[in-house]
C-alpha positions as CSV (number, residue, x, y, z in Angstrom):
1,M,93.7,112.8,84.7
2,K,91.5,113.0,88.4
3,I,92.3,111.4,91.4
4,G,89.3,109.9,93.9
5,K,88.8,111.1,97.2
6,K,89.2,107.2,98.3
7,K,92.4,107.1,96.2
8,V,94.0,110.4,98.4
9,M,92.7,109.0,101.3
10,A,94.7,106.4,100.5
11,A,97.8,107.5,99.7
12,G,97.7,109.3,102.4
13,G,96.9,106.0,105.2
14,L,100.0,104.7,103.6
15,L,102.4,107.5,103.6
16,L,101.0,107.9,108.0
17,I,101.7,104.4,108.3
18,A,105.0,104.8,107.0
19,A,106.0,108.1,109.4
20,V,105.0,106.0,112.2
21,A,106.7,102.9,111.5
22,F,109.9,105.0,110.6
23,T,109.3,106.9,113.6
24,A,109.0,103.8,115.7
25,W,112.4,102.3,114.2
26,L,114.7,105.1,115.0
27,L,113.2,105.6,118.7
28,W,112.8,101.7,119.3
29,G,114.9,100.5,117.0
30,T,113.8,96.7,115.2
31,D,111.3,96.1,118.0
32,G,109.2,99.5,117.4
33,L,110.0,98.8,113.9
34,L,108.2,95.8,114.1
35,A,105.6,96.4,116.5
36,A,104.3,99.7,114.4
37,T,104.1,96.7,111.3
38,L,101.9,94.5,113.6
39,G,99.6,97.5,114.6
40,T,99.9,98.2,110.8
41,L,98.8,94.8,109.7
42,L,95.9,94.7,112.5
43,L,94.5,98.0,111.6
44,A,94.0,97.2,108.0
45,T,92.8,93.9,108.4
46,L,89.9,95.2,110.4
47,G,90.0,98.1,107.9
48,L,89.4,95.2,105.0
49,G,86.3,93.4,107.4
50,W,84.7,97.0,107.6
51,L,84.8,97.4,103.6
52,V,83.7,93.8,103.3
53,V,81.1,94.2,106.2
54,Q,80.2,97.5,104.2
55,S,80.1,95.8,100.7
56,Q,77.8,93.1,102.2
57,R,75.4,95.4,102.9
58,Q,75.3,97.0,99.5
59,V,75.1,94.2,97.9
60,R,72.2,92.7,99.8
61,V,70.3,96.2,100.0
62,L,71.3,96.2,95.7
63,L,70.2,92.1,94.9
64,G,66.8,93.2,97.3
65,Q,66.0,95.9,95.0
66,T,66.6,93.9,91.9
67,Q,64.6,91.2,92.7
68,S,61.4,93.4,93.3
69,A,62.5,95.5,90.1
70,V,62.8,91.8,88.9
71,V,59.0,90.8,90.4
72,N,57.2,93.5,89.0
73,A,58.8,93.5,85.4
74,V,57.9,90.2,85.3
75,S,54.3,90.8,87.2
76,T,53.2,93.8,84.5
77,T,54.2,91.6,81.0
78,D,51.8,89.4,79.7
79,R,54.3,86.6,79.0
80,S,52.6,83.3,79.9
81,G,52.6,82.2,83.8
82,E,55.2,79.2,83.1
83,Q,57.4,81.7,81.0
84,A,57.2,84.2,84.2
85,E,57.9,80.9,86.7
86,Q,61.1,80.2,84.6
87,L,62.1,83.5,84.5
88,L,61.5,84.0,88.4
89,R,63.3,81.1,89.6
90,A,66.4,82.2,87.8
91,V,66.6,84.7,89.3
92,H,65.8,83.5,92.8
93,A,68.9,81.1,92.2
94,G,70.9,83.7,91.3
95,F,70.0,85.7,94.6
96,V,70.8,82.4,96.4
97,R,74.2,82.1,94.8
98,S,74.8,85.5,95.4
99,D,74.3,85.3,98.5
100,H,76.2,82.4,99.2
101,V,79.6,84.3,97.4
102,L,79.1,87.3,100.4
103,D,79.0,84.7,103.3
104,T,81.3,82.8,102.6
105,L,83.7,86.0,101.8
106,V,82.5,87.4,105.0
107,S,83.6,83.5,107.2
108,E,87.0,83.9,105.6
109,W,87.6,87.8,107.0
110,D,85.9,86.2,110.3
111,K,89.1,83.0,110.5
112,L,92.0,85.4,109.1
113,R,90.9,87.6,111.8
114,D,90.7,85.4,114.1
115,E,94.0,83.9,112.8
116,L,95.5,87.6,113.0
117,L,94.5,88.3,116.7
118,S,95.5,84.3,118.3
119,D,99.1,84.8,116.5
120,R,99.0,88.6,118.2
121,D,98.4,87.2,121.7
122,E,101.1,84.1,121.5
123,P,104.1,85.2,123.2
124,E,107.0,85.6,121.9
125,A,110.1,82.3,123.2
């Protein structure tokens, strides 16, 4: 069985997080454990945001390449103009839906990040 680099990095990250949380717990008790847990949550959220942004960029590039390929394929075929226009409209509608999904994903990420940061900034009672 082949283990990918990403899985190895994720396992190493989890071990590092566990070691930091355990060390914080030993040094500062439950306050240290709580601080390490919150810090880990913040870092994980930032990491997730970075992955979302990278995925968004890759999808947009792929959508652009796919649109270009479809336009080229349609222009080189000997289909009637009406059929080609219908195909282009369908492809364009798919791109618009994909773009909307990406925008929704990014806005949800922004909302989650803002909520996490605002919860972190509130003073404890």
